[in-house]
PyMOL Python script that loads the backbone (N, CA, C, O; Angstrom):
from pymol import cmd

cmd.read_pdbstr("""\
ATOM      1  N   MET A   1      22.997 -84.547 -52.317  1.00  0.00           N
ATOM      2  CA  MET A   1      23.352 -83.705 -53.449  1.00  0.00           C
ATOM      3  C   MET A   1      22.958 -82.290 -53.246  1.00  0.00           C
ATOM      4  O   MET A   1      23.670 -81.348 -53.596  1.00  0.00           O
ATOM      5  N   LYS A   2      21.697 -82.155 -52.616  1.00  0.00           N
ATOM      6  CA  LYS A   2      21.268 -80.695 -52.352  1.00  0.00           C
ATOM      7  C   LYS A   2      22.133 -80.047 -51.410  1.00  0.00           C
ATOM      8  O   LYS A   2      22.384 -78.850 -51.552  1.00  0.00           O
ATOM      9  N   PHE A   3      22.682 -80.807 -50.328  1.00  0.00           N
ATOM     10  CA  PHE A   3      23.500 -80.210 -49.293  1.00  0.00           C
ATOM     11  C   PHE A   3      24.820 -79.855 -49.986  1.00  0.00           C
ATOM     12  O   PHE A   3      25.428 -78.826 -49.688  1.00  0.00           O
ATOM     13  N   ARG A   4      25.259 -80.718 -50.915  1.00  0.00           N
ATOM     14  CA  ARG A   4      26.646 -80.420 -51.464  1.00  0.00           C
ATOM     15  C   ARG A   4      26.491 -79.064 -52.393  1.00  0.00           C
ATOM     16  O   ARG A   4      27.394 -78.231 -52.475  1.00  0.00           O
ATOM     17  N   ASN A   5      25.396 -78.964 -52.992  1.00  0.00           N
ATOM     18  CA  ASN A   5      25.299 -77.660 -53.811  1.00  0.00           C
ATOM     19  C   ASN A   5      25.133 -76.450 -52.918  1.00  0.00           C
ATOM     20  O   ASN A   5      25.671 -75.394 -53.253  1.00  0.00           O
ATOM     21  N   SER A   6      24.462 -76.527 -51.864  1.00  0.00           N
ATOM     22  CA  SER A   6      24.251 -75.512 -50.981  1.00  0.00           C
ATOM     23  C   SER A   6      25.567 -75.160 -50.284  1.00  0.00           C
ATOM     24  O   SER A   6      25.808 -73.998 -49.957  1.00  0.00           O
ATOM     25  N   LEU A   7      26.404 -76.151 -50.062  1.00  0.00           N
ATOM     26  CA  LEU A   7      27.805 -75.900 -49.390  1.00  0.00           C
ATOM     27  C   LEU A   7      28.772 -75.237 -50.383  1.00  0.00           C
ATOM     28  O   LEU A   7      29.592 -74.390 -50.029  1.00  0.00           O
ATOM     29  N   LEU A   8      28.628 -75.675 -51.661  1.00  0.00           N
ATOM     30  CA  LEU A   8      29.375 -75.096 -52.656  1.00  0.00           C
ATOM     31  C   LEU A   8      29.011 -73.534 -52.875  1.00  0.00           C
ATOM     32  O   LEU A   8      29.896 -72.686 -52.992  1.00  0.00           O
ATOM     33  N   ILE A   9      27.747 -73.254 -52.917  1.00  0.00           N
ATOM     34  CA  ILE A   9      27.435 -71.881 -52.877  1.00  0.00           C
ATOM     35  C   ILE A   9      27.764 -71.092 -51.803  1.00  0.00           C
ATOM     36  O   ILE A   9      28.101 -69.919 -51.963  1.00  0.00           O
ATOM     37  N   LEU A  10      27.699 -71.633 -50.688  1.00  0.00           N
ATOM     38  CA  LEU A  10      28.052 -70.915 -49.466  1.00  0.00           C
ATOM     39  C   LEU A  10      29.672 -70.733 -49.450  1.00  0.00           C
ATOM     40  O   LEU A  10      30.132 -69.696 -48.971  1.00  0.00           O
ATOM     41  N   LEU A  11      30.434 -71.615 -49.908  1.00  0.00           N
ATOM     42  CA  LEU A  11      31.807 -71.518 -49.971  1.00  0.00           C
ATOM     43  C   LEU A  11      32.238 -70.445 -50.966  1.00  0.00           C
ATOM     44  O   LEU A  11      33.194 -69.697 -50.762  1.00  0.00           O
ATOM     45  N   PHE A  12      31.473 -70.420 -52.052  1.00  0.00           N
ATOM     46  CA  PHE A  12      31.704 -69.353 -53.130  1.00  0.00           C
ATOM     47  C   PHE A  12      31.482 -67.990 -52.528  1.00  0.00           C
ATOM     48  O   PHE A  12      32.301 -67.077 -52.631  1.00  0.00           O
ATOM     49  N   ILE A  13      30.303 -67.897 -51.879  1.00  0.00           N
ATOM     50  CA  ILE A  13      29.963 -66.533 -51.258  1.00  0.00           C
ATOM     51  C   ILE A  13      30.969 -66.077 -50.222  1.00  0.00           C
ATOM     52  O   ILE A  13      31.267 -64.885 -50.153  1.00  0.00           O
ATOM     53  N   VAL A  14      31.525 -67.016 -49.381  1.00  0.00           N
ATOM     54  CA  VAL A  14      32.529 -66.669 -48.442  1.00  0.00           C
ATOM     55  C   VAL A  14      33.725 -66.234 -49.080  1.00  0.00           C
ATOM     56  O   VAL A  14      34.263 -65.180 -48.743  1.00  0.00           O
ATOM     57  N   PHE A  15      34.243 -67.062 -50.094  1.00  0.00           N
ATOM     58  CA  PHE A  15      35.410 -66.719 -50.891  1.00  0.00           C
ATOM     59  C   PHE A  15      35.223 -65.220 -51.488  1.00  0.00           C
ATOM     60  O   PHE A  15      36.061 -64.335 -51.310  1.00  0.00           O
ATOM     61  N   PHE A  16      34.130 -65.063 -52.151  1.00  0.00           N
ATOM     62  CA  PHE A  16      33.833 -63.868 -52.913  1.00  0.00           C
ATOM     63  C   PHE A  16      33.721 -62.637 -51.978  1.00  0.00           C
ATOM     64  O   PHE A  16      34.116 -61.537 -52.363  1.00  0.00           O
ATOM     65  N   VAL A  17      33.244 -62.802 -50.888  1.00  0.00           N
ATOM     66  CA  VAL A  17      33.285 -61.769 -49.786  1.00  0.00           C
ATOM     67  C   VAL A  17      34.574 -61.451 -49.324  1.00  0.00           C
ATOM     68  O   VAL A  17      34.906 -60.274 -49.177  1.00  0.00           O
ATOM     69  N   THR A  18      35.363 -62.427 -49.072  1.00  0.00           N
ATOM     70  CA  THR A  18      36.663 -62.341 -48.543  1.00  0.00           C
ATOM     71  C   THR A  18      37.608 -61.604 -49.572  1.00  0.00           C
ATOM     72  O   THR A  18      38.410 -60.753 -49.188  1.00  0.00           O
ATOM     73  N   PHE A  19      37.471 -61.984 -50.955  1.00  0.00           N
ATOM     74  CA  PHE A  19      38.215 -61.505 -51.949  1.00  0.00           C
ATOM     75  C   PHE A  19      37.784 -59.887 -52.158  1.00  0.00           C
ATOM     76  O   PHE A  19      38.656 -59.071 -52.457  1.00  0.00           O
ATOM     77  N   LEU A  20      36.617 -59.550 -52.008  1.00  0.00           N
ATOM     78  CA  LEU A  20      36.338 -58.117 -52.069  1.00  0.00           C
ATOM     79  C   LEU A  20      36.758 -57.377 -50.813  1.00  0.00           C
ATOM     80  O   LEU A  20      37.135 -56.209 -50.905  1.00  0.00           O
ATOM     81  N   ALA A  21      36.719 -57.903 -49.826  1.00  0.00           N
ATOM     82  CA  ALA A  21      37.186 -57.212 -48.545  1.00  0.00           C
ATOM     83  C   ALA A  21      38.731 -56.931 -48.625  1.00  0.00           C
ATOM     84  O   ALA A  21      39.181 -55.964 -48.011  1.00  0.00           O
ATOM     85  N   GLY A  22      39.509 -57.696 -49.318  1.00  0.00           N
ATOM     86  CA  GLY A  22      40.963 -57.341 -49.626  1.00  0.00           C
ATOM     87  C   GLY A  22      41.254 -56.408 -50.454  1.00  0.00           C
ATOM     88  O   GLY A  22      42.413 -56.001 -50.529  1.00  0.00           O
ATOM     89  N   CYS A  23      40.219 -55.878 -51.256  1.00  0.00           N
ATOM     90  CA  CYS A  23      40.373 -54.892 -52.389  1.00  0.00           C
ATOM     91  C   CYS A  23      40.165 -53.478 -51.720  1.00  0.00           C
ATOM     92  O   CYS A  23      39.166 -53.266 -51.032  1.00  0.00           O
ATOM     93  N   ALA A  24      41.159 -52.484 -51.940  1.00  0.00           N
ATOM     94  CA  ALA A  24      41.015 -51.315 -51.309  1.00  0.00           C
ATOM     95  C   ALA A  24      41.602 -50.277 -52.176  1.00  0.00           C
ATOM     96  O   ALA A  24      42.632 -50.546 -52.793  1.00  0.00           O
ATOM     97  N   THR A  25      41.020 -49.055 -52.292  1.00  0.00           N
ATOM     98  CA  THR A  25      41.617 -48.024 -53.197  1.00  0.00           C
ATOM     99  C   THR A  25      42.415 -47.126 -52.110  1.00  0.00           C
ATOM    100  O   THR A  25      41.887 -46.662 -51.099  1.00  0.00           O
ATOM    101  N   VAL A  26      43.743 -46.961 -52.472  1.00  0.00           N
ATOM    102  CA  VAL A  26      44.632 -46.164 -51.597  1.00  0.00           C
ATOM    103  C   VAL A  26      44.496 -44.795 -52.136  1.00  0.00           C
ATOM    104  O   VAL A  26      44.549 -44.606 -53.351  1.00  0.00           O
ATOM    105  N   GLN A  27      44.316 -43.790 -51.260  1.00  0.00           N
ATOM    106  CA  GLN A  27      44.267 -42.398 -51.718  1.00  0.00           C
ATOM    107  C   GLN A  27      45.766 -41.752 -51.715  1.00  0.00           C
ATOM    108  O   GLN A  27      46.608 -42.234 -50.958  1.00  0.00           O
ATOM    109  N   PRO A  28      46.037 -40.843 -52.423  1.00  0.00           N
ATOM    110  CA  PRO A  28      47.354 -40.275 -52.443  1.00  0.00           C
ATOM    111  C   PRO A  28      47.901 -39.910 -50.936  1.00  0.00           C
ATOM    112  O   PRO A  28      49.038 -40.196 -50.560  1.00  0.00           O
ATOM    113  N   TRP A  29      47.078 -39.343 -50.259  1.00  0.00           N
ATOM    114  CA  TRP A  29      47.572 -38.964 -48.797  1.00  0.00           C
ATOM    115  C   TRP A  29      47.734 -40.160 -47.945  1.00  0.00           C
ATOM    116  O   TRP A  29      48.437 -40.074 -46.938  1.00  0.00           O
ATOM    117  N   GLU A  30      47.125 -41.308 -48.268  1.00  0.00           N
ATOM    118  CA  GLU A  30      47.334 -42.390 -47.416  1.00  0.00           C
ATOM    119  C   GLU A  30      48.608 -43.181 -47.882  1.00  0.00           C
ATOM    120  O   GLU A  30      49.004 -44.138 -47.217  1.00  0.00           O
ATOM    121  N   ARG A  31      49.192 -42.815 -48.925  1.00  0.00           N
ATOM    122  CA  ARG A  31      50.434 -43.689 -49.595  1.00  0.00           C
ATOM    123  C   ARG A  31      51.623 -43.259 -48.700  1.00  0.00           C
ATOM    124  O   ARG A  31      52.555 -44.051 -48.559  1.00  0.00           O
ATOM    125  N   GLU A  32      51.646 -42.166 -48.144  1.00  0.00           N
ATOM    126  CA  GLU A  32      52.790 -41.753 -47.285  1.00  0.00           C
ATOM    127  C   GLU A  32      53.108 -42.673 -46.117  1.00  0.00           C
ATOM    128  O   GLU A  32      54.256 -42.833 -45.703  1.00  0.00           O
ATOM    129  N   ARG A  33      52.071 -43.249 -45.621  1.00  0.00           N
ATOM    130  CA  ARG A  33      52.217 -44.208 -44.537  1.00  0.00           C
ATOM    131  C   ARG A  33      52.717 -45.449 -45.060  1.00  0.00           C
ATOM    132  O   ARG A  33      53.552 -46.061 -44.394  1.00  0.00           O
ATOM    133  N   LEU A  34      52.308 -45.916 -46.194  1.00  0.00           N
ATOM    134  CA  LEU A  34      52.745 -47.163 -46.786  1.00  0.00           C
ATOM    135  C   LEU A  34      54.230 -47.031 -47.271  1.00  0.00           C
ATOM    136  O   LEU A  34      54.946 -48.027 -47.379  1.00  0.00           O
ATOM    137  N   SER A  35      54.609 -45.933 -47.521  1.00  0.00           N
ATOM    138  CA  SER A  35      56.038 -45.734 -48.121  1.00  0.00           C
ATOM    139  C   SER A  35      56.989 -45.468 -46.916  1.00  0.00           C
ATOM    140  O   SER A  35      58.126 -45.063 -47.160  1.00  0.00           O
ATOM    141  N   ASP A  36      56.630 -45.653 -45.754  1.00  0.00           N
ATOM    142  CA  ASP A  36      57.351 -45.441 -44.499  1.00  0.00           C
ATOM    143  C   ASP A  36      58.534 -46.573 -44.581  1.00  0.00           C
ATOM    144  O   ASP A  36      58.347 -47.752 -44.882  1.00  0.00           O
ATOM    145  N   PRO A  37      59.808 -45.961 -44.243  1.00  0.00           N
ATOM    146  CA  PRO A  37      60.985 -46.906 -44.109  1.00  0.00           C
ATOM    147  C   PRO A  37      60.766 -48.187 -43.364  1.00  0.00           C
ATOM    148  O   PRO A  37      61.351 -49.236 -43.633  1.00  0.00           O
ATOM    149  N   TYR A  38      59.844 -48.025 -42.369  1.00  0.00           N
ATOM    150  CA  TYR A  38      59.618 -49.234 -41.505  1.00  0.00           C
ATOM    151  C   TYR A  38      58.955 -50.342 -42.210  1.00  0.00           C
ATOM    152  O   TYR A  38      58.909 -51.457 -41.690  1.00  0.00           O
ATOM    153  N   MET A  39      58.383 -50.077 -43.490  1.00  0.00           N
ATOM    154  CA  MET A  39      57.573 -50.901 -44.230  1.00  0.00           C
ATOM    155  C   MET A  39      58.665 -51.775 -45.246  1.00  0.00           C
ATOM    156  O   MET A  39      58.266 -52.696 -45.959  1.00  0.00           O
ATOM    157  N   MET A  40      59.942 -51.385 -45.200  1.00  0.00           N
ATOM    158  CA  MET A  40      60.771 -51.940 -46.182  1.00  0.00           C
ATOM    159  C   MET A  40      61.361 -53.333 -45.630  1.00  0.00           C
ATOM    160  O   MET A  40      61.715 -53.414 -44.454  1.00  0.00           O
ATOM    161  N   PHE A  41      61.444 -54.282 -46.394  1.00  0.00           N
ATOM    162  CA  PHE A  41      61.982 -55.606 -45.975  1.00  0.00           C
ATOM    163  C   PHE A  41      63.612 -55.524 -45.751  1.00  0.00           C
ATOM    164  O   PHE A  41      64.172 -56.136 -44.841  1.00  0.00           O
ATOM    165  N   ASP A  42      64.244 -54.756 -46.622  1.00  0.00           N
ATOM    166  CA  ASP A  42      65.637 -54.528 -46.364  1.00  0.00           C
ATOM    167  C   ASP A  42      66.041 -53.429 -45.744  1.00  0.00           C
ATOM    168  O   ASP A  42      65.510 -52.397 -46.154  1.00  0.00           O
ATOM    169  N   GLU A  43      66.904 -53.310 -44.786  1.00  0.00           N
ATOM    170  CA  GLU A  43      67.467 -52.127 -44.167  1.00  0.00           C
ATOM    171  C   GLU A  43      68.098 -51.210 -45.121  1.00  0.00           C
ATOM    172  O   GLU A  43      67.891 -49.997 -45.084  1.00  0.00           O
ATOM    173  N   ASN A  44      68.871 -51.780 -45.977  1.00  0.00           N
ATOM    174  CA  ASN A  44      69.742 -50.927 -46.887  1.00  0.00           C
ATOM    175  C   ASN A  44      69.448 -51.469 -48.313  1.00  0.00           C
ATOM    176  O   ASN A  44      70.157 -52.370 -48.762  1.00  0.00           O
ATOM    177  N   PRO A  45      68.451 -50.963 -49.019  1.00  0.00           N
ATOM    178  CA  PRO A  45      68.227 -51.491 -50.459  1.00  0.00           C
ATOM    179  C   PRO A  45      69.327 -51.210 -51.375  1.00  0.00           C
ATOM    180  O   PRO A  45      69.540 -52.028 -52.270  1.00  0.00           O
ATOM    181  N   LEU A  46      70.024 -50.213 -51.283  1.00  0.00           N
ATOM    182  CA  LEU A  46      71.239 -50.040 -52.187  1.00  0.00           C
ATOM    183  C   LEU A  46      72.193 -50.998 -52.113  1.00  0.00           C
ATOM    184  O   LEU A  46      72.707 -51.449 -53.137  1.00  0.00           O
ATOM    185  N   ASP A  47      72.547 -51.429 -50.839  1.00  0.00           N
ATOM    186  CA  ASP A  47      73.532 -52.460 -50.480  1.00  0.00           C
ATOM    187  C   ASP A  47      72.956 -53.865 -51.012  1.00  0.00           C
ATOM    188  O   ASP A  47      73.629 -54.675 -51.649  1.00  0.00           O
ATOM    189  N   LYS A  48      71.769 -54.010 -50.696  1.00  0.00           N
ATOM    190  CA  LYS A  48      71.199 -55.440 -51.209  1.00  0.00           C
ATOM    191  C   LYS A  48      71.122 -55.444 -52.712  1.00  0.00           C
ATOM    192  O   LYS A  48      71.278 -56.511 -53.307  1.00  0.00           O
ATOM    193  N   GLY A  49      70.894 -54.339 -53.361  1.00  0.00           N
ATOM    194  CA  GLY A  49      70.891 -54.318 -54.812  1.00  0.00           C
ATOM    195  C   GLY A  49      72.389 -54.561 -55.292  1.00  0.00           C
ATOM    196  O   GLY A  49      72.553 -55.343 -56.228  1.00  0.00           O
ATOM    197  N   SER A  50      73.405 -53.992 -54.757  1.00  0.00           N
ATOM    198  CA  SER A  50      74.794 -54.298 -55.314  1.00  0.00           C
ATOM    199  C   SER A  50      75.188 -55.610 -54.952  1.00  0.00           C
ATOM    200  O   SER A  50      76.038 -56.145 -55.663  1.00  0.00           O
ATOM    201  N   GLN A  51      74.712 -56.259 -53.934  1.00  0.00           N
ATOM    202  CA  GLN A  51      75.007 -57.613 -53.560  1.00  0.00           C
ATOM    203  C   GLN A  51      74.293 -58.539 -54.515  1.00  0.00           C
ATOM    204  O   GLN A  51      74.866 -59.530 -54.967  1.00  0.00           O
ATOM    205  N   LEU A  52      73.109 -58.244 -54.813  1.00  0.00           N
ATOM    206  CA  LEU A  52      72.434 -59.134 -55.863  1.00  0.00           C
ATOM    207  C   LEU A  52      73.055 -59.080 -57.164  1.00  0.00           C
ATOM    208  O   LEU A  52      73.140 -60.085 -57.870  1.00  0.00           O
ATOM    209  N   HIS A  53      73.549 -57.802 -57.558  1.00  0.00           N
ATOM    210  CA  HIS A  53      74.157 -57.555 -58.826  1.00  0.00           C
ATOM    211  C   HIS A  53      75.492 -58.359 -59.033  1.00  0.00           C
ATOM    212  O   HIS A  53      75.775 -58.930 -60.086  1.00  0.00           O
ATOM    213  N   PHE A  54      76.183 -58.342 -58.048  1.00  0.00           N
ATOM    214  CA  PHE A  54      77.465 -59.098 -57.926  1.00  0.00           C
ATOM    215  C   PHE A  54      77.279 -60.629 -57.959  1.00  0.00           C
ATOM    216  O   PHE A  54      78.078 -61.412 -58.472  1.00  0.00           O
ATOM    217  N   LEU A  55      76.114 -60.960 -57.341  1.00  0.00           N
ATOM    218  CA  LEU A  55      75.955 -62.373 -57.322  1.00  0.00           C
ATOM    219  C   LEU A  55      75.374 -62.948 -58.552  1.00  0.00           C
ATOM    220  O   LEU A  55      75.557 -64.123 -58.869  1.00  0.00           O
ATOM    221  N   PHE A  56      74.594 -62.021 -59.317  1.00  0.00           N
ATOM    222  CA  PHE A  56      74.003 -62.444 -60.619  1.00  0.00           C
ATOM    223  C   PHE A  56      75.141 -62.457 -61.632  1.00  0.00           C
ATOM    224  O   PHE A  56      75.144 -63.336 -62.494  1.00  0.00           O
ATOM    225  N   ILE A  57      76.107 -61.543 -61.587  1.00  0.00           N
ATOM    226  CA  ILE A  57      77.152 -61.478 -62.480  1.00  0.00           C
ATOM    227  C   ILE A  57      78.079 -62.794 -62.313  1.00  0.00           C
ATOM    228  O   ILE A  57      78.506 -63.472 -63.247  1.00  0.00           O
ATOM    229  N   ARG A  58      78.277 -62.990 -61.100  1.00  0.00           N
ATOM    230  CA  ARG A  58      79.233 -64.036 -60.762  1.00  0.00           C
ATOM    231  C   ARG A  58      78.628 -65.470 -61.073  1.00  0.00           C
ATOM    232  O   ARG A  58      79.410 -66.392 -61.308  1.00  0.00           O
ATOM    233  N   GLU A  59      77.234 -65.689 -61.081  1.00  0.00           N
ATOM    234  CA  GLU A  59      76.677 -66.882 -61.432  1.00  0.00           C
ATOM    235  C   GLU A  59      76.459 -66.967 -62.842  1.00  0.00           C
ATOM    236  O   GLU A  59      76.310 -68.055 -63.398  1.00  0.00           O
ATOM    237  N   GLY A  60      76.431 -65.794 -63.493  1.00  0.00           N
ATOM    238  CA  GLY A  60      76.257 -65.912 -64.926  1.00  0.00           C
ATOM    239  C   GLY A  60      74.816 -65.696 -65.349  1.00  0.00           C
ATOM    240  O   GLY A  60      74.504 -65.845 -66.530  1.00  0.00           O
ATOM    241  N   THR A  61      73.912 -65.345 -64.414  1.00  0.00           N
ATOM    242  CA  THR A  61      72.596 -65.358 -64.683  1.00  0.00           C
ATOM    243  C   THR A  61      72.169 -63.974 -65.243  1.00  0.00           C
ATOM    244  O   THR A  61      71.087 -63.837 -65.815  1.00  0.00           O
ATOM    245  N   GLU A  62      73.046 -62.946 -65.065  1.00  0.00           N
ATOM    246  CA  GLU A  62      72.698 -61.679 -65.494  1.00  0.00           C
ATOM    247  C   GLU A  62      73.887 -61.171 -66.170  1.00  0.00           C
ATOM    248  O   GLU A  62      74.978 -61.723 -66.028  1.00  0.00           O
ATOM    249  N   GLY A  63      73.705 -60.056 -66.959  1.00  0.00           N
ATOM    250  CA  GLY A  63      74.943 -59.506 -67.664  1.00  0.00           C
ATOM    251  C   GLY A  63      74.843 -59.875 -69.206  1.00  0.00           C
ATOM    252  O   GLY A  63      73.962 -60.609 -69.654  1.00  0.00           O
ATOM    253  N   GLY A  64      75.747 -59.343 -69.894  1.00  0.00           N
ATOM    254  CA  GLY A  64      75.887 -59.652 -71.295  1.00  0.00           C
ATOM    255  C   GLY A  64      74.950 -58.573 -72.090  1.00  0.00           C
ATOM    256  O   GLY A  64      74.839 -58.648 -73.314  1.00  0.00           O
ATOM    257  N   ASP A  65      74.349 -57.667 -71.405  1.00  0.00           N
ATOM    258  CA  ASP A  65      73.380 -56.680 -72.029  1.00  0.00           C
ATOM    259  C   ASP A  65      74.250 -55.544 -72.506  1.00  0.00           C
ATOM    260  O   ASP A  65      75.031 -55.037 -71.701  1.00  0.00           O
ATOM    261  N   GLY A  66      74.191 -55.147 -73.615  1.00  0.00           N
ATOM    262  CA  GLY A  66      74.998 -53.984 -74.109  1.00  0.00           C
ATOM    263  C   GLY A  66      76.128 -54.292 -74.884  1.00  0.00           C
ATOM    264  O   GLY A  66      76.443 -53.604 -75.854  1.00  0.00           O
ATOM    265  N   SER A  67      76.829 -55.392 -74.480  1.00  0.00           N
ATOM    266  CA  SER A  67      78.028 -55.660 -75.092  1.00  0.00           C
ATOM    267  C   SER A  67      78.094 -57.263 -75.433  1.00  0.00           C
ATOM    268  O   SER A  67      77.229 -58.016 -74.985  1.00  0.00           O
ATOM    269  N   GLN A  68      79.089 -57.706 -76.189  1.00  0.00           N
ATOM    270  CA  GLN A  68      79.129 -59.065 -76.468  1.00  0.00           C
ATOM    271  C   GLN A  68      79.872 -59.759 -75.450  1.00  0.00           C
ATOM    272  O   GLN A  68      81.100 -59.711 -75.513  1.00  0.00           O
ATOM    273  N   SER A  69      79.288 -60.426 -74.480  1.00  0.00           N
ATOM    274  CA  SER A  69      80.021 -61.170 -73.449  1.00  0.00           C
ATOM    275  C   SER A  69      79.063 -62.363 -72.956  1.00  0.00           C
ATOM    276  O   SER A  69      77.884 -62.394 -73.311  1.00  0.00           O
ATOM    277  N   GLY A  70      79.564 -63.234 -72.212  1.00  0.00           N
ATOM    278  CA  GLY A  70      78.870 -64.270 -71.791  1.00  0.00           C
ATOM    279  C   GLY A  70      78.175 -64.134 -70.549  1.00  0.00           C
ATOM    280  O   GLY A  70      77.540 -65.103 -70.134  1.00  0.00           O
ATOM    281  N   GLY A  71      78.206 -63.031 -69.874  1.00  0.00           N
ATOM    282  CA  GLY A  71      77.445 -62.741 -68.641  1.00  0.00           C
ATOM    283  C   GLY A  71      78.432 -62.960 -67.462  1.00  0.00           C
ATOM    284  O   GLY A  71      77.999 -62.972 -66.309  1.00  0.00           O
ATOM    285  N   CYS A  72      79.795 -63.140 -67.740  1.00  0.00           N
ATOM    286  CA  CYS A  72      80.642 -63.277 -66.542  1.00  0.00           C
ATOM    287  C   CYS A  72      81.283 -62.036 -65.916  1.00  0.00           C
ATOM    288  O   CYS A  72      82.085 -62.062 -64.983  1.00  0.00           O
ATOM    289  N   GLY A  73      80.768 -60.797 -66.630  1.00  0.00           N
ATOM    290  CA  GLY A  73      81.146 -59.648 -66.046  1.00  0.00           C
ATOM    291  C   GLY A  73      82.399 -58.998 -66.741  1.00  0.00           C
ATOM    292  O   GLY A  73      82.738 -57.830 -66.553  1.00  0.00           O
ATOM    293  N   CYS A  74      83.040 -59.875 -67.552  1.00  0.00           N
ATOM    294  CA  CYS A  74      84.398 -59.460 -68.020  1.00  0.00           C
ATOM    295  C   CYS A  74      84.277 -58.717 -69.355  1.00  0.00           C
ATOM    296  O   CYS A  74      85.300 -58.391 -69.957  1.00  0.00           O
ATOM    297  N   GLY A  75      82.991 -58.422 -69.864  1.00  0.00           N
ATOM    298  CA  GLY A  75      82.512 -57.786 -70.848  1.00  0.00           C
ATOM    299  C   GLY A  75      83.467 -57.144 -71.930  1.00  0.00           C
ATOM    300  O   GLY A  75      82.994 -56.527 -72.883  1.00  0.00           O
TER     301      GLY A  75
END
""", "prot")
cmd.dss("prot")
cmd.show_as("cartoon", "prot")
cmd.util.cbc("prot")
cmd.orient("prot")
């Protein structure tokens, strides 16, 4: 039982230290590096957004905001 308690405490300390190591404050001059286009997942975010918009309207999962319609895009 004593071994189990010490193991739990050790695991908690390791988890806590790992959690704190992941926290970092990013300074304004360091944000330029993070907003580099190479850090983007999509090559063309505008094209990806229009494709998703078309897909959502076609599925009926988006739309209907601003007018009385069923979300089919025929508004």
